[in-house]
Structures are given as structure tokens and as C-alpha cells.
C-alpha positions, 0 to 999 in steps of 0.5 A: 851588071847581074854578073857583077852583083852576083860576085859581090854577093858571094864575096860578102857572104863569107865575110859575115860568117867569119866575123861570127866565128871569131866572136865565138872563139873569143868567148870560148877562150875567155871562158877557159881563162876564167876557169883557169883563174878560178882553179888557180885561186882555189888551188892557192886557197887550198894550199894555204889552208893545208899549210896552215893545218899542217903548221897547226898540227905540227905545233900541237904535236910539239906541245902535246907529244912527249919524246916517249910518245914520239918514239911509240908513234914511230914504233907503231908506224914502222911496225904496221907498215913493215908487218903488213908489207912483209907479213911479219906478225911480230911487227904487226903485233908491236905496231898494234900495241903501240897504237893501243897505247897511244889511244889509251893515253888520249883520255888523260888529256881531257879536262885541262881547261875545266880548272879555275886556278887562283894564286895569291901571295901573302907578301909581294915585297920581302927582304933578301933571304926571306921566303914567300908564302901563298895559297893555290885554290883549284876549282872544278868548273866543268860538268864532269869529274876532273881526273887527277892532274898537276899544276906547275907554277914557275918561280923565277928560274925554278918550278913548283909542282902541285898535285891535284886530286880527283875533283867532282863538279863544283868542288874546290881544293886549296893547297899552301904555297911556300917559296924558300929564301930568295935572292935580291931581285924581281922574281916572277911567280906564275902563271899557274899552268894546269898539266894533263899527262898519262901515267906513261908520259907519252902525251901532255897538255898544258893550259896557262892562266893569266895570274902573274905576280912580281915579288920585289926582293929588297936588299938587306939594310941596316939602321944608321944613326940619324946624325951620320947620314951626311956626316953633317947636321941637317942644314934646314935652319942649322948654319954652315961655315959660309957667311952671307948678308941675310939668312936665319942664323946670326953670326956676328956684327961687322962694319958697313961697306958700300953695297950692304943692305940698309935693312941689316944695319944694327942700330944699337952697335952703330950708336955705340961705335959711332960707325955703321954696323951691319949684321952678318949671318951663316948660310942655312940651306937644306942639305942634299946628298948623293949616293953613287953606286958602282955597277960595272962587273970589273969593279967587284970581286964577285956577286956577294961583294956587289950585294954588300955594296947594294945593301950599303947604298940602300941603307944610306938612301933609307936613312936620308929618306927617313930624315927627310933629306934631298937625296939622289941615288945614281948608278951607271946605265947599260951602254951598247958596245958599238957606242961605248966610250962615246955615250954617257948615261946614268940611271937614277933610283927613285928616292921619294919614299922607301918603297919605290927606292927599295923597288929600284934597288931590287932591279939593279944588277951587274953590267958588263958594258957600262961607265966606270964609277968615275964617269958616273961621279962626273955626271952627278957633279955636273947635274947642277945640284948643290951637294952637301955630301956624296957617298961613292960605294964601290967594290974592292977592285977600285983603287984609292987613286980612282976614288980620289979622282972621283972625289975631284968630280964633285963641286967644291965644298962637297964632302965626299965619302968613299965606301969600299966593300970588301968582305975580306977586309977589316973595317977601318976609316982612312982620311985622305986629301979631300976624301974620307974612305970607309972600308966595310967587311959586313953591312953592320960595319957601316953604322959604326964607321959613320958614327965614328966619323960623325963624332970625330 
């Protein structure tokens, strides 16, 4: 019995020791794994921070270092490295001179954000060919003297530069801004950008402000006679040739037929003739006009011809708005090439007032991928509006047959006038079947031809 217990005791002794050793090894392994995880996380964060710093430095260098500065930096690096490695004194001198030149350029970059720049324009809506005037006010808001610098103002695709003299703290300098004649469109003026650069042009620092102006350059227009805007009278109280049973304009007396309203019986005529007679009226309605402007590149000979067409369409729209007529100004819309031929889309220029209408004309441009003018006329005719007259303004590359096809797209009873813009042609009026064609060579020809058509 004692021998057996002794064996059991000896056998059980190492068992407990083995369990403690296993637990200790597990804790050491866990500690090592945690240290490795922390090291990996630290390394990842450090790598990301280093990458962000390198990217920021590269971005700063791309915006600050000019090509000449990059060349001097390469010369400094190559001169010092090769001079020290091979003992070439000339290379070391060249490298040191390059380093000194770069260091001397750095102070010229200070103070780029100490300016407060104000940009104001006298007018933000002008006519094509007119210029724009304004003023640039620069104030030194820093506590130190601001070295001379430059201000760049983008104007569309161009750039206007201003030199800023040395400014003491709190001092202001104002300079006039003159922008020469502009072409029709929407021109962005600004933002004003302060530019700091050394005399040699090695380094450059810029700071852009938030002051941006949009200048709407309206198309040229001409004054059209009021009676020629639709080649018909304003039908608000004026008769048409359509006869109706009840309206404002009395036309004649006719014999009563079943279905006529008894309110329209003319009793005096009835008493004279002995038969029921009723009044007959001419329909009075407010005239509605449509102006369709072709906008496809293939329909114009050049850009100047398109500008003439835009001016003609804008003149027609202005006359209609001034006469308080209902007018719809329709052009084609840009269509992606992948759906061209399967998608139809038009664009309506606002015509509630002269200013938004002319602003809309300023935004128009020739489009390569859009519908032909015939398709635009078809969509305009399908809009459901009862049109009194429709003007179709096209370029010289649109043949008369296509204009006739476009005229058929409008509802019956709509007078269609085609306006062909051709700077090489003489002004003339050509009546066709269901269509009147006006050929204009200049904008002033439109007024005379419409006046002739209204009086004929």
C-alpha cells in the first residue's frame, strides 16, 4: 500500500508542474503577438503619414517650384553630390551658388495671404462687342509691409494681370479693370489670384479668392416693327377668319339651325324676316408665336452665320415679349451619341421677360450631336399649343425642301416663316407653298423684310 501511494504521488507531482509551464508559455506567446500587432499598426500609421506628407510636399512643390526652380534644384543637388564625392571644387561652388539662389527666392513668397482683394464690375450684362469695366481694390491686412506682387484675374480663356506696389499695413490701392469687346456667351471673370514670385522666376506662390462674377454677353438685336412680329394682328380682341357662334367680334347674321344657342338670336332680324336669325362671330384669341432656332453644326457655314441666326431669333423673341405675346423659343438639345436617333429632346429658352430670355440666348452654342431643325419643329408642333405663327431660323446649309418639310410639322392654320441666315446673300422674300422664306444677309435686313411681309 505504501509503495503504491508513493508511486501515485510521484506520478502526480510532475503533472501539476507541466500545467503551470503551459500557462506561462501561453501568456508569453500572447504578449509577443500583441507587441507584433502594435508594431504593425504603428508601422502602418507611420507609412500612411509618410505617404501623406510626401504627397503634400509633392503637391506643394508642383504649385510652388517653377521649371527654372526645378532646374536650379537639380543643379544644386548634382553639384554638391559630385563635388563632394570626387573633390571637384567647381561643382561644389556651382551647387552652393544654386542653393543660395533658392534660399534667396524664399522670402519673396511671404505675404501672399496678407492681401484682401475686392473685384467689382460696372455691368454684368452687356451686348456682344461691348467691353466691361470694373475696379480692383487691394488692401494690406497684415501687420508687416507687403512686398510688391501681382494679381491675375482670369477672364474667360484669357488672363488680365495687375502689378501691386509695396503696401504698408492697412493701406489700399485701387486700379481700374478694362475688358475689351466680348463675344456672345457667358464669361467668367475671376477669381482674383495673388501671385508671389522672385525676380528670377524660380518659385511661385498663389492664393485665389472666392469673388467670381459671371458676365452674360447678350446677342446683338434690332428693333422690329410691332405689327410685323407675327405678320398678323394681335388677336386679343381682334378677329380671325374662323367663324364661331359666340365671341367678341360680330361678323354677320345667319338663319337659325337646330343646335344654335337661343341667346344668340337676333330678334330684330327675326321680326323683319319672319324666320329665326342668329348672330355669327369671328373667333378672337390671343396669338401664340413660336421661334425655332437651328443649332446643329451641319446647318451653318461658320460661327459668324450662327451668331446672325441667334441675333435674328433674339430680335423676334424681344419683339414678342415687348408686345405681350405668348411666345415659345425652342432649340435642339445635346443628345449623347449612343442614343442619337432614338432620343428626341428640345430646349426651351425662357421668354417671360427680356432679361432671362437674353440670358438664355447667351448660353446657346453650336452642337455636333443634336436633332435636325425638322425634328425640333415636329416636337414643337406636337406640343399641343395653338400656334398662330412659327418662325424657323436656320443657316445657309438648310435647303428649301427641308424648310418645307419643317413647315408641314406645324398644325393647320399656323403661318410658317422661314428665316435663312446667309451673310453672302442679298435680302429677299420668297413665298412658297405653305411657307414664306426670308433670306437675310445682315441683322438689319430682318426688319425691312418683316415690314414688307406685314404690309403685303
